[in-house]
BARORO-178055 format. One record per residue: residue in one letter; residue number from 1; x, y, z of N, C-alpha, C in turn. Coordinates in steps of 0.1 Angstrom, whole numbers. Each point is the difference from the previous one (the first is absolute). Last residue first. Layout:
BEGIN
<atom 'A', NUM, <X, Y, Z>, <X, Y, Z>, <X, Y, Z>>,
...
! end
This chain:
BEGIN
<atom 'Q', 282, <724, 1256, 1183>, <-8, 8, 12>, <-10, 9, -6>>,
<atom 'A', 281, <33, -29, -24>, <-5, -12, 1>, <-9, 13, 18>>,
<atom 'G', 280, <28, 21, -27>, <-6, -9, -12>, <-13, -6, 5>>,
<atom 'P', 279, <42, 16, 27>, <-9, 10, -3>, <-15, -5, -10>>,
<atom 'I', 278, <36, -35, 10>, <-10, 7, 12>, <-6, 12, -4>>,
<atom 'I', 277, <35, -24, -27>, <-14, -2, -2>, <-11, 4, 10>>,
<atom 'L', 276, <49, 3, 5>, <-2, 9, -12>, <-17, -2, -5>>,
<atom 'I', 275, <22, -24, 37>, <-5, 11, 0>, <-3, 10, -6>>,
<atom 'L', 274, <12, -45, -13>, <-13, -1, 8>, <-2, 16, 5>>,
<atom 'S', 273, <38, -9, -17>, <-11, -2, -14>, <-11, 2, 6>>,
<atom 'S', 272, <39, -3, 29>, <-2, 17, -10>, <-11, -3, -7>>,
<atom 'C', 271, <12, -38, 17>, <-7, 3, 14>, <-3, 12, -8>>,
<atom 'L', 270, <25, -28, -24>, <-15, -3, 3>, <-8, 7, 5>>,
<atom 'V', 269, <45, 6, -4>, <-9, 6, -14>, <-14, -4, 6>>,
<atom 'F', 268, <31, -12, 32>, <1, 9, 1>, <-9, 8, -14>>,
<atom 'V', 267, <2, -48, 5>, <-5, 9, 12>, <-5, 13, -2>>,
<atom 'L', 266, <36, -20, -29>, <-12, -2, -6>, <-12, 4, 12>>,
<atom 'T', 265, <45, 2, 10>, <-7, 10, -8>, <-12, -3, -6>>,
<atom 'G', 264, <20, -29, 32>, <-2, 7, 7>, <-2, 10, -14>>,
<atom 'I', 263, <7, -39, -18>, <-9, 3, 6>, <-3, 10, 10>>,
<atom 'I', 262, <40, -1, -19>, <-11, -1, -11>, <-14, -1, 5>>,
<atom 'A', 261, <36, -4, 28>, <0, 13, -4>, <-8, -1, -15>>,
<atom 'R', 260, <7, -36, 25>, <-4, 9, 7>, <-4, 11, -7>>,
<atom 'P', 259, <24, -32, -28>, <-12, 0, 3>, <-11, 5, 14>>,
<atom 'L', 258, <47, 5, -5>, <-5, 4, -10>, <-15, -2, -4>>,
<atom 'S', 257, <40, 0, 40>, <-14, -5, -5>, <-3, 5, -10>>,
<atom 'P', 256, <49, -1, 28>, <-14, 7, -5>, <-9, -11, -3>>,
<atom 'R', 255, <35, -15, 37>, <-5, 0, -16>, <-9, 9, -1>>,
<atom 'G', 254, <12, -11, 43>, <0, 11, -5>, <-1, 2, -11>>,
<atom 'A', 253, <-1, -41, 21>, <-11, 10, 5>, <-3, 10, -6>>,
<atom 'L', 252, <33, -28, -14>, <-15, -5, -2>, <-8, 10, 2>>,
<atom 'E', 251, <44, 3, 14>, <-1, 6, -10>, <-11, -7, -7>>,
<atom 'L', 250, <11, -11, 44>, <-2, 17, -4>, <-2, 0, -13>>,
<atom 'A', 249, <9, -44, 10>, <-17, 1, 7>, <-2, 21, -6>>,
<atom 'A', 248, <44, -19, -9>, <-9, -2, -11>, <-15, 2, 4>>,
<atom 'Y', 247, <32, 4, 34>, <3, 10, -13>, <-6, -2, -10>>,
<atom 'Y', 246, <-3, -32, 31>, <-5, 12, 10>, <2, 9, -15>>,
<atom 'E', 245, <19, -37, -8>, <-15, -5, -2>, <-7, 15, 6>>,
<atom 'D', 244, <50, -7, 1>, <-6, 4, -11>, <-17, 1, -5>>,
<atom 'S', 243, <24, 5, 48>, <0, -8, -10>, <-6, 6, -13>>,
<atom 'N', 242, <8, 22, 48>, <12, -2, -11>, <-6, -10, -10>>,
<atom 'I', 241, <-25, -2, 37>, <-2, 19, -11>, <11, -2, -8>>,
<atom 'N', 240, <-22, -31, 37>, <9, -8, -14>, <0, 17, -10>>,
<atom 'D', 239, <-27, -13, 42>, <11, -3, 2>, <12, 0, -10>>,
<atom 'K', 238, <-40, 25, -5>, <10, 7, 10>, <13, -10, 2>>,
<atom 'Y', 237, <-45, 1, -31>, <15, -8, -2>, <13, 6, 7>>,
<atom 'K', 236, <-47, 12, 3>, <-3, -11, -1>, <15, -7, -4>>,
<atom 'E', 235, <-2, 49, 10>, <-1, -14, 10>, <-4, -11, -4>>,
<atom 'R', 234, <10, 34, -32>, <14, -5, 12>, <-7, -11, 6>>,
<atom 'I', 233, <-27, 25, -26>, <1, -14, -4>, <11, -5, 9>>,
<atom 'S', 232, <-19, 38, 10>, <-13, -10, 2>, <7, -11, -5>>,
<atom 'R', 231, <25, 37, -7>, <-1, -5, 17>, <-7, -12, 1>>,
<atom 'I', 230, <2, 18, -42>, <11, -4, 6>, <-2, -4, 12>>,
<atom 'K', 229, <-33, 28, -12>, <0, -16, -7>, <11, -7, 3>>,
<atom 'R', 228, <0, 46, 14>, <-6, -8, 4>, <-6, -14, -4>>,
<atom 'V', 227, <32, 29, -19>, <4, -2, 10>, <-7, -8, 6>>,
<atom 'A', 226, <-17, 22, -35>, <10, -16, -7>, <7, -4, 15>>,
<atom 'H', 225, <-31, 38, 0>, <-8, -14, -6>, <8, -10, 0>>,
<atom 'R', 224, <21, 41, 5>, <-5, -3, 14>, <-8, -14, -2>>,
<atom 'Y', 223, <14, 23, -39>, <11, -9, 11>, <-6, -6, 10>>,
<atom 'Y', 222, <-24, 21, -29>, <6, -15, -4>, <5, -2, 6>>,
<atom 'L', 221, <-12, 42, 8>, <-10, -4, 4>, <4, -16, -4>>,
<atom 'Y', 220, <28, 31, -11>, <3, -2, 13>, <-12, -8, 5>>,
<atom 'D', 219, <0, 12, -43>, <13, -13, 1>, <3, -2, 16>>,
<atom 'G', 218, <-31, 34, -16>, <-4, -11, -5>, <9, -11, 5>>,
<atom 'F', 217, <1, 50, 2>, <-3, -11, 14>, <-5, -12, -2>>,
<atom 'L', 216, <8, 35, -36>, <9, 5, 12>, <0, -11, 7>>,
<atom 'C', 215, <-32, -5, -37>, <12, -3, -1>, <11, 3, 7>>,
<atom 'L', 214, <-46, 7, 18>, <4, -16, -3>, <16, -1, -9>>,
<atom 'L', 213, <-14, 40, 8>, <2, -2, 13>, <4, -16, 1>>,
<atom 'I', 212, <-18, 23, -46>, <13, 8, 8>, <6, -6, 15>>,
<atom 'Q', 211, <-48, -11, -14>, <13, -6, -9>, <11, 3, 5>>,
<atom 'E', 210, <-33, 22, 21>, <-2, -11, 5>, <11, -8, -11>>,
<atom 'A', 209, <-7, 43, -12>, <9, -4, 16>, <2, -13, 3>>,
<atom 'I', 208, <-28, 10, -38>, <9, -2, -4>, <10, 2, 11>>,
<atom 'S', 207, <-47, -5, 11>, <5, -9, -5>, <16, -2, -4>>,
<atom 'L', 206, <-19, 43, 18>, <1, -16, 14>, <4, -8, -10>>,
<atom 'F', 205, <-15, 37, -26>, <16, 3, 4>, <6, -11, 12>>,
<atom 'N', 204, <-45, -5, -19>, <9, -6, -13>, <14, 7, 6>>,
<atom 'F', 203, <-37, 9, 27>, <0, -15, 0>, <15, -3, -9>>,
<atom 'L', 202, <-13, 46, 4>, <7, -7, 11>, <4, -14, 1>>,
<atom 'Y', 201, <-27, 23, -33>, <13, 1, -3>, <10, -6, 13>>,
<atom 'Y', 200, <-48, 1, 3>, <7, -9, -11>, <13, 3, -4>>,
<atom 'L', 199, <-20, 22, 32>, <3, -8, 4>, <-1, -12, -5>>,
<atom 'S', 198, <-7, 44, -19>, <15, 1, 9>, <1, -13, 5>>,
<atom 'Q', 197, <-40, 12, -25>, <11, -5, -6>, <12, -1, 9>>,
<atom 'N', 196, <-50, 0, 7>, <10, 2, 10>, <12, -6, -7>>,
<atom 'A', 195, <-41, -3, -24>, <-3, 13, 6>, <11, 6, 12>>,
<atom 'I', 194, <2, -43, -22>, <-2, 7, -10>, <2, 12, 7>>,
<atom 'F', 193, <-7, -29, 28>, <12, -2, 0>, <4, 10, -14>>,
<atom 'Y', 192, <-43, -12, 18>, <6, 8, 8>, <13, 3, -3>>,
<atom 'S', 191, <-23, -29, -29>, <-7, 12, -3>, <10, 11, 13>>,
<atom 'E', 190, <8, -50, -1>, <5, 9, -13>, <-4, 18, -1>>,
<atom 'N', 189, <-3, -43, 35>, <-1, 13, 3>, <5, 9, -9>>,
<atom 'L', 188, <10, -46, -4>, <-11, -2, 6>, <-3, 13, 5>>,
<atom 'A', 187, <37, -1, -24>, <-11, -9, -11>, <-13, 2, 10>>,
<atom 'I', 186, <37, 14, 23>, <-1, 8, -14>, <-13, -7, -3>>,
<atom 'L', 185, <19, -27, 30>, <-5, 11, 8>, <-4, 12, -12>>,
<atom 'L', 184, <27, -36, -15>, <-16, -7, 5>, <-6, 15, 6>>,
<atom 'S', 183, <45, 10, -12>, <-12, -4, -14>, <-14, -6, 7>>,
<atom 'P', 182, <34, 6, 33>, <-3, 10, -6>, <-7, 2, -13>>,
<atom 'L', 181, <15, -41, 18>, <-10, 1, 10>, <-6, 19, -4>>,
<atom 'L', 180, <37, -31, -23>, <-11, 1, -4>, <-13, 5, 9>>,
<atom 'T', 179, <50, -5, 14>, <-4, 6, -15>, <-12, 3, -6>>,
<atom 'V', 178, <5, -23, 44>, <1, 15, 3>, <2, 6, -18>>,
<atom 'V', 177, <-7, -47, 7>, <-9, 10, 7>, <1, 13, 0>>,
<atom 'I', 176, <32, -27, -21>, <-14, -3, -9>, <-8, 8, 7>>,
<atom 'M', 175, <41, -6, 22>, <-2, 11, -6>, <-11, -1, -11>>,
<atom 'I', 174, <3, -29, 33>, <-5, 11, 11>, <4, 11, -18>>,
<atom 'I', 173, <7, -45, -11>, <-13, 3, 4>, <0, 15, 2>>,
<atom 'G', 172, <41, -14, -4>, <-2, 2, -9>, <-20, -1, 2>>,
<atom 'L', 171, <24, -6, 35>, <2, 15, -4>, <-7, -1, -9>>,
<atom 'L', 170, <1, -43, 15>, <-9, 12, 8>, <1, 10, -3>>,
<atom 'D', 169, <29, -35, -25>, <-17, 0, -2>, <-6, 14, 9>>,
<atom 'M', 168, <45, -10, -17>, <-4, 7, 10>, <-16, 2, -3>>,
<atom 'K', 167, <36, -22, -29>, <-6, -8, 10>, <-6, 5, 15>>,
<atom 'R', 166, <19, 19, -41>, <9, -5, 10>, <-6, -9, 7>>,
<atom 'Y', 165, <-25, 18, -35>, <10, -10, -6>, <12, -4, 10>>,
<atom 'F', 164, <-34, 30, 9>, <-8, -19, 1>, <13, -8, -2>>,
<atom 'Q', 163, <8, 46, 3>, <-5, -4, 9>, <-3, -16, 2>>,
<atom 'H', 162, <7, 26, -40>, <7, 1, 3>, <0, -11, 15>>,
<atom 'M', 161, <-39, 18, -17>, <4, -12, -11>, <12, -6, 6>>,
<atom 'P', 160, <-28, 43, 11>, <7, -10, 9>, <6, -18, -7>>,
<atom 'A', 159, <15, 40, -15>, <-6, -4, 12>, <-18, -2, -5>>,
<atom 'L', 158, <45, 15, -23>, <-9, -9, -4>, <-8, -9, 11>>,
<atom 'F', 157, <25, 44, 7>, <-6, 0, -11>, <-5, -12, -7>>,
<atom 'G', 156, <27, 3, 43>, <-15, 8, 4>, <-7, -1, -18>>,
<atom 'S', 155, <37, -28, 8>, <-8, -3, 14>, <-14, 10, -4>>,
<atom 'C', 154, <33, -1, -33>, <-9, -8, -7>, <-11, 1, 17>>,
<atom 'I', 153, <39, 27, -4>, <-10, 2, -7>, <-12, -7, 0>>,
<atom 'N', 152, <38, 9, 37>, <-6, -12, -9>, <-10, 3, -4>>,
<atom 'F', 151, <41, 24, 34>, <-15, 6, -9>, <1, -19, -8>>,
<atom 'F', 150, <14, 13, 51>, <6, -4, -12>, <-11, -4, -11>>,
<atom 'T', 149, <0, 13, 57>, <-5, 9, -12>, <11, -9, -11>>,
<atom 'K', 148, <1, -1, 49>, <-12, -9, -5>, <-4, 4, -16>>,
<atom 'R', 147, <53, 2, 29>, <-11, 9, -6>, <-13, -14, -3>>,
<atom 'K', 146, <50, 12, 27>, <-10, -6, -1>, <-10, 4, -5>>,
<atom 'K', 145, <51, 15, -5>, <-11, -1, 10>, <-10, -7, -7>>,
<atom 'G', 144, <51, -19, -8>, <-13, 12, -5>, <-9, 0, 11>>,
<atom 'G', 143, <37, -31, 2>, <0, 10, 7>, <-7, 14, -3>>,
<atom 'G', 142, <0, -44, -18>, <13, 3, -4>, <2, 14, 4>>,
<atom 'F', 141, <-51, -19, -1>, <14, -6, 0>, <8, 8, -7>>,
<atom 'G', 140, <-45, 2, 18>, <11, 13, 5>, <15, -8, -8>>,
<atom 'R', 139, <-50, -15, -4>, <7, -9, 10>, <13, 12, 6>>,
<atom 'I', 138, <-30, 14, -38>, <-7, -3, 6>, <9, -5, 18>>,
<atom 'V', 137, <23, 4, -38>, <-5, 12, 1>, <-7, -2, 12>>,
<atom 'S', 136, <9, -43, -17>, <16, 9, 1>, <-4, 15, 6>>,
<atom 'F', 135, <-33, -27, -21>, <-4, -4, 15>, <14, 3, 6>>,
<atom 'A', 134, <-6, 17, -45>, <-9, 2, 5>, <-1, -4, 14>>,
<atom 'Q', 133, <29, -17, -32>, <8, 17, 3>, <-12, 3, 9>>,
<atom 'V', 132, <-9, -43, -14>, <12, 3, 10>, <2, 13, 2>>,
<atom 'Y', 131, <-30, -9, -32>, <-5, -4, 20>, <10, 2, 2>>,
<atom 'H', 130, <8, 1, -42>, <-12, 16, 2>, <0, -1, 18>>,
<atom 'F', 129, <23, -37, -24>, <7, 13, 0>, <-8, 9, 6>>,
<atom 'L', 128, <-22, -38, -7>, <9, 0, 13>, <11, 16, 2>>,
<atom 'S', 127, <-43, -26, -28>, <4, 17, 1>, <10, 3, 10>>,
<atom 'R', 126, <-23, -45, 5>, <2, 4, -6>, <2, 11, 4>>,
<atom 'S', 125, <2, -25, 33>, <-3, -5, -13>, <3, 2, -8>>,
<atom 'A', 124, <-5, 11, 50>, <-6, 8, -13>, <2, -7, -13>>,
<atom 'F', 123, <13, -24, 39>, <-17, 7, 2>, <-1, 6, -13>>,
<atom 'A', 122, <42, -9, 9>, <-4, -12, -2>, <-15, 1, -4>>,
<atom 'T', 121, <23, 38, 13>, <1, -4, -11>, <-2, -15, -5>>,
<atom 'L', 120, <-3, 12, 48>, <-7, 13, -7>, <0, -3, -18>>,
<atom 'E', 119, <27, -24, 29>, <-13, -6, 4>, <-11, 5, -12>>,
<atom 'K', 118, <45, 16, 6>, <-2, -12, -9>, <-10, -6, 0>>,
<atom 'M', 117, <10, 38, 25>, <-1, 2, -10>, <-7, -14, -11>>,
<atom 'S', 116, <-12, -6, 51>, <7, 7, -4>, <2, 2, -18>>,
<atom 'V', 115, <-27, 10, 51>, <-2, -6, -15>, <12, -1, -7>>,
<atom 'G', 114, <-11, 21, 44>, <0, -14, 3>, <4, -6, -12>>,
<atom 'D', 113, <-12, 46, 3>, <-11, -10, -1>, <3, -13, 3>>,
<atom 'D', 112, <29, 34, 0>, <-8, 5, 8>, <-12, -10, 3>>,
<atom 'G', 111, <51, -10, -17>, <-17, 5, -8>, <-5, 0, 15>>,
<atom 'L', 110, <41, -21, -2>, <2, 11, -3>, <-12, 9, -5>>,
<atom 'S', 109, <-3, -47, 12>, <3, 10, 11>, <6, 15, -3>>,
<atom 'P', 108, <-5, -38, -29>, <-13, 7, 3>, <0, 4, 11>>,
<atom 'D', 107, <35, -14, -41>, <4, 0, 20>, <-15, 9, 0>>,
<atom 'E', 106, <19, -9, -44>, <-4, -11, 5>, <0, 4, 16>>,
<atom 'F', 105, <10, 35, -27>, <-7, -7, -10>, <-7, -13, 9>>,
<atom 'S', 104, <33, 31, 18>, <-13, 4, 1>, <-10, -8, -5>>,
<atom 'K', 103, <43, -14, -8>, <-3, 3, 16>, <-13, -4, 4>>,
<atom 'K', 102, <20, 10, -47>, <-4, -15, 6>, <-7, -1, 13>>,
<atom 'F', 101, <20, 43, -10>, <-13, -4, -8>, <-7, -13, 1>>,
<atom 'E', 100, <41, 15, 17>, <-9, 4, 6>, <-12, -1, -3>>,
<atom 'A', 99, <38, -16, -24>, <-5, -9, 14>, <-5, 3, 5>>,
<atom 'Y', 98, <9, 25, -38>, <-11, -11, -3>, <-1, -8, 14>>,
<atom 'P', 97, <10, 53, -4>, <8, -12, 1>, <-8, -13, -2>>,
<atom 'V', 96, <-19, 47, -12>, <1, -5, 8>, <8, -12, 0>>,
<atom 'T', 95, <-21, 46, -26>, <6, -9, -4>, <9, -6, 17>>,
<atom 'N', 94, <-45, 25, -5>, <10, 2, -10>, <9, -13, 2>>,
<atom 'I', 93, <-53, 18, 18>, <9, -12, -5>, <11, 2, -9>>,
<atom 'N', 92, <-31, 36, 16>, <0, -12, 10>, <12, -12, -5>>,
<atom 'Q', 91, <-11, 41, -26>, <7, 3, 14>, <-1, -9, 9>>,
<atom 'Q', 90, <-12, -10, -42>, <15, 5, -2>, <2, 3, 16>>,
<atom 'T', 89, <-42, -12, -14>, <7, -13, 4>, <11, 8, 1>>,
<atom 'T', 88, <-35, 26, -14>, <-4, -1, 14>, <11, -12, 5>>,
<atom 'N', 87, <4, 23, -42>, <1, 7, 11>, <-6, -4, 12>>,
<atom 'T', 86, <-1, -29, -37>, <14, 7, 1>, <1, 6, 13>>,
<atom 'N', 85, <-33, -26, -20>, <-3, -1, 7>, <17, 6, 7>>,
<atom 'D', 84, <-14, -13, -45>, <-10, 6, 6>, <-1, 10, 14>>,
<atom 'T', 83, <45, -15, -28>, <-16, -10, 2>, <-8, 13, 4>>,
<atom 'G', 82, <47, 9, -14>, <-9, -2, -11>, <-10, -7, 0>>,
<atom 'E', 81, <35, -1, 36>, <-3, 10, -6>, <-7, -6, -14>>,
<atom 'T', 80, <16, -22, 43>, <-14, 3, -5>, <-4, 12, -10>>,
<atom 'D', 79, <46, -37, 27>, <-6, 12, -7>, <-15, 3, -8>>,
<atom 'F', 78, <25, -28, 36>, <-11, 2, -3>, <-5, 11, -4>>,
<atom 'D', 77, <46, -31, 4>, <-2, 17, -4>, <-21, -3, -4>>,
<atom 'I', 76, <41, -30, 33>, <-14, -5, -12>, <-2, 16, 4>>,
<atom 'E', 75, <50, -25, 5>, <-9, 11, 6>, <-12, -2, -7>>,
<atom 'V', 74, <44, -33, 13>, <-11, 0, -6>, <-8, 13, 7>>,
<atom 'K', 73, <33, -18, 27>, <6, 12, -15>, <-11, 2, -9>>,
<atom 'D', 72, <-4, -34, 33>, <-1, 10, 7>, <9, 12, -7>>,
<atom 'A', 71, <-4, -44, -20>, <-17, 4, 6>, <7, 15, 3>>,
<atom 'T', 70, <38, -13, -27>, <-4, -7, 8>, <-15, 11, 6>>,
<atom 'I', 69, <44, -5, -38>, <-12, -1, 4>, <-9, -5, 10>>,
<atom 'E', 68, <44, -9, -21>, <1, 15, 5>, <-14, 1, 3>>,
<atom 'P', 67, <4, -38, -25>, <7, 0, 16>, <2, 12, 9>>,
<atom 'D', 66, <-40, -16, -39>, <16, 6, 2>, <3, 2, 14>>,
<atom 'A', 65, <-29, -42, -27>, <1, 10, 9>, <13, 12, 1>>,
<atom 'E', 64, <-24, -31, -44>, <5, 2, 14>, <7, 9, 10>>,
<atom 'E', 63, <-47, -12, -31>, <13, 7, -2>, <8, -7, 10>>,
<atom 'D', 62, <-47, -4, -2>, <9, -6, -11>, <10, 1, -4>>,
<atom 'P', 61, <-31, 23, 27>, <2, -15, 8>, <9, -9, -9>>,
<atom 'L', 60, <13, 53, 3>, <-15, -9, -2>, <1, -13, 3>>,
<atom 'Y', 59, <31, 45, 24>, <0, -11, -18>, <-11, -6, 2>>,
<atom 'G', 58, <9, 33, 37>, <8, 1, -9>, <-1, -8, -19>>,
<atom 'K', 57, <-24, -9, 41>, <13, 3, 7>, <8, 2, -10>>,
<atom 'W', 56, <-56, -13, 7>, <15, 9, -8>, <8, 0, 7>>,
<atom 'V', 55, <-34, -37, 13>, <2, 13, 6>, <11, 8, -8>>,
<atom 'F', 54, <-36, -47, 7>, <10, 7, -10>, <0, 16, 4>>,
<atom 'G', 53, <-27, -44, 15>, <8, 10, 11>, <8, 4, -9>>,
<atom 'S', 52, <-29, -32, -15>, <9, -3, 4>, <11, 10, 9>>,
<atom 'A', 51, <-42, 11, -21>, <-1, -11, 9>, <11, -5, 5>>,
<atom 'H', 50, <5, 34, -37>, <-6, 5, 19>, <-3, -10, 3>>,
<atom 'Y', 49, <14, -6, -42>, <12, -3, 6>, <-7, 8, 19>>,
<atom 'E', 48, <-22, 3, -45>, <-8, -13, 4>, <14, -2, 10>>,
<atom 'E', 47, <-3, 46, -21>, <-9, -6, 14>, <-1, -10, 4>>,
<atom 'V', 46, <29, 28, -28>, <4, -14, 4>, <-11, 2, 13>>,
<atom 'G', 45, <-5, 37, -22>, <3, -8, -15>, <7, -14, 5>>,
<atom 'C', 44, <-42, 32, 28>, <17, -4, -3>, <6, -10, -14>>,
<atom 'K', 43, <-47, 31, -7>, <2, -9, 12>, <16, -2, -2>>,
<atom 'N', 42, <-31, 22, -29>, <-4, 7, 14>, <8, -16, 9>>,
<atom 'D', 41, <2, 1, -45>, <-7, -8, 4>, <-4, 3, 15>>,
<atom 'K', 40, <22, 32, -30>, <-5, -6, -9>, <-10, -12, 6>>,
<atom 'A', 39, <27, 34, 24>, <-14, 0, -4>, <-5, -7, -9>>,
<atom 'Y', 38, <47, -3, 11>, <-11, -3, 14>, <-13, 2, -1>>,
<atom 'C', 37, <36, 14, -33>, <-5, -13, -3>, <-10, -9, 17>>,
<atom 'E', 36, <10, 49, -10>, <-10, -5, -7>, <-2, -15, -1>>,
<atom 'R', 35, <32, 21, 28>, <-16, 3, 7>, <-9, -6, -14>>,
<atom 'H', 34, <49, -26, 12>, <-5, 15, -7>, <-18, -3, 0>>,
<atom 'H', 33, <30, -25, 37>, <-11, 0, -11>, <1, 10, -7>>,
<atom 'P', 32, <28, -28, 47>, <-9, 15, -8>, <-7, -7, -14>>,
<atom 'T', 31, <-3, -24, 48>, <7, -2, -12>, <-3, 15, -8>>,
<atom 'G', 30, <-15, -16, 48>, <8, 9, -5>, <9, 5, -14>>,
<atom 'C', 29, <-39, -32, 24>, <13, -4, -2>, <13, 9, -5>>,
<atom 'V', 28, <-47, 15, 10>, <1, -12, 8>, <16, -9, 0>>,
<atom 'P', 27, <-16, 39, -27>, <-4, 6, 14>, <3, -15, 15>>,
<atom 'C', 26, <24, 16, -49>, <-14, -6, 3>, <4, -4, 14>>,
<atom 'V', 25, <13, 40, -29>, <7, -11, 2>, <-12, -4, 6>>,
<atom 'V', 24, <13, 40, -38>, <-7, -2, 14>, <6, -20, 4>>,
<atom 'V', 23, <22, 47, -37>, <-2, -16, 8>, <-8, -1, 9>>,
<atom 'N', 22, <15, 30, -46>, <-10, 3, 10>, <-3, -17, 8>>,
<atom 'D', 21, <51, 22, -23>, <-11, -10, -4>, <-15, 4, 10>>,
<atom 'G', 20, <48, 21, -3>, <-13, 3, -5>, <-16, -6, 1>>,
<atom 'E', 19, <53, -24, -2>, <-9, 14, 7>, <-8, 10, -9>>,
<atom 'R', 18, <-3, -55, -4>, <15, 10, -3>, <-8, 13, 8>>,
<atom 'F', 17, <-5, -58, -3>, <-7, 15, 8>, <11, 9, -3>>,
<atom 'S', 16, <-8, -46, -32>, <6, 6, 15>, <-5, 13, 5>>,
<atom 'N', 15, <-30, -39, -28>, <12, 7, -3>, <6, 7, 17>>,
<atom 'R', 14, <-32, -34, -8>, <10, -3, 3>, <10, 8, -4>>,
<atom 'C', 13, <-52, 3, 0>, <7, 1, -12>, <15, -8, 4>>,
<atom 'V', 12, <-22, -5, 39>, <-11, -1, -11>, <5, -1, -13>>,
<atom 'P', 11, <26, 6, 42>, <-9, -12, 0>, <-8, -4, -14>>,
<atom 'C', 10, <43, 36, 5>, <-18, 2, 5>, <-3, -14, -4>>,
<atom 'H', 9, <51, 11, 16>, <-8, -4, -11>, <-17, 1, 2>>,
<atom 'K', 8, <50, 25, 16>, <-8, -8, 2>, <-12, -5, -10>>,
<atom 'G', 7, <33, 38, -1>, <2, -11, -6>, <-3, -15, 5>>,
<atom 'Y', 6, <-10, 42, 33>, <4, 3, -13>, <8, -10, -7>>,
<atom 'F', 5, <-23, 8, 43>, <-7, -11, -10>, <9, 3, -16>>,
<atom 'E', 4, <9, 21, 45>, <2, -14, 3>, <-6, -9, -13>>,
<atom 'T', 3, <1, 50, 3>, <11, -8, -6>, <3, -15, 1>>,
<atom 'R', 2, <-48, 23, 0>, <11, 1, 10>, <12, -5, -9>>,
<atom 'M', 1, <-36, 36, -21>, <2, -16, 2>, <12, -2, 7>>,
! end
C-alpha cells in the first residue's frame, strides 16, 4: 500500500488504512478502498459523486481537505495481487501519478483508437474494476507493452452467453455456429466418425482450444466492439460530447443485457437439442 493512503478512510467501512492493508482504487475518481470493501458491490463507495466531477485528493467528499495534499502528490496503486490477472497486469500497470492517470483517462488523443478511457468506462458500465485493467493493458497505459491478451474466464467458458450479455450479438451467433458445427458434422456422419476416432478427438481438442482463446482474447474483441460503438454514438453527439447526455447514451448502449443472454442461451440449447435428434431422424 502507498504511504499516501496511511490514515485515510475507506469510503465503505470508514476505517483508516493501516500498513499491510490490501488497497485498490476507483478507476474513475481515484478513491482508495479496502479490496474486500470494493468487492462487496463491485463499485466505488462514492460513485454518486462521480457525476459532479469528484476526484480523490486525500479526503472523501464529506471530509475536510488536508491543505498539505494536492492532486499532484496523490498516486494510484494498481496493485492486482490476489486477482486472476496478476501476472498479466502487474507487468503493465504499476504506480502512476494521478495527474498522468487523469490526463490519459480523459484525453482521447492518447489512445491509438481516438477513444478516451472515460468513454470506455462509461460504455463498459459494469465490472469496471476488471475492464479498466483490461483496457489499460490493451492500450499500454503506464508505459507497458500493449497486449491483446487479458484473461477473462467468462468470455471463454460462458460463451456464447457472455457475448450476448455484452451485446456482441454477431460474435455470439458466430460462437453458436462454431461451437455446434462439429456436433452437427458428427451427427450427420456418425458411422464415419466412429471409424475415425482421431477426428472425434480432434474436434474435442478444437472445442477446448476455442474456449481458451476466447478467455485470452475475449476482452480485446470486446474492446474493439466498444470502440466502434463509441465512435458511432459520438457522431450523434459531436457538438456536445462533453455533456451528461452523451455519457448517459454510452452507458445505455453498453449496459449488459440479461434478456439477450437468456435468449441467446435458449437458442444455443435448442440448436443443440435439434442436433441430438438428427441420428434418430435418419
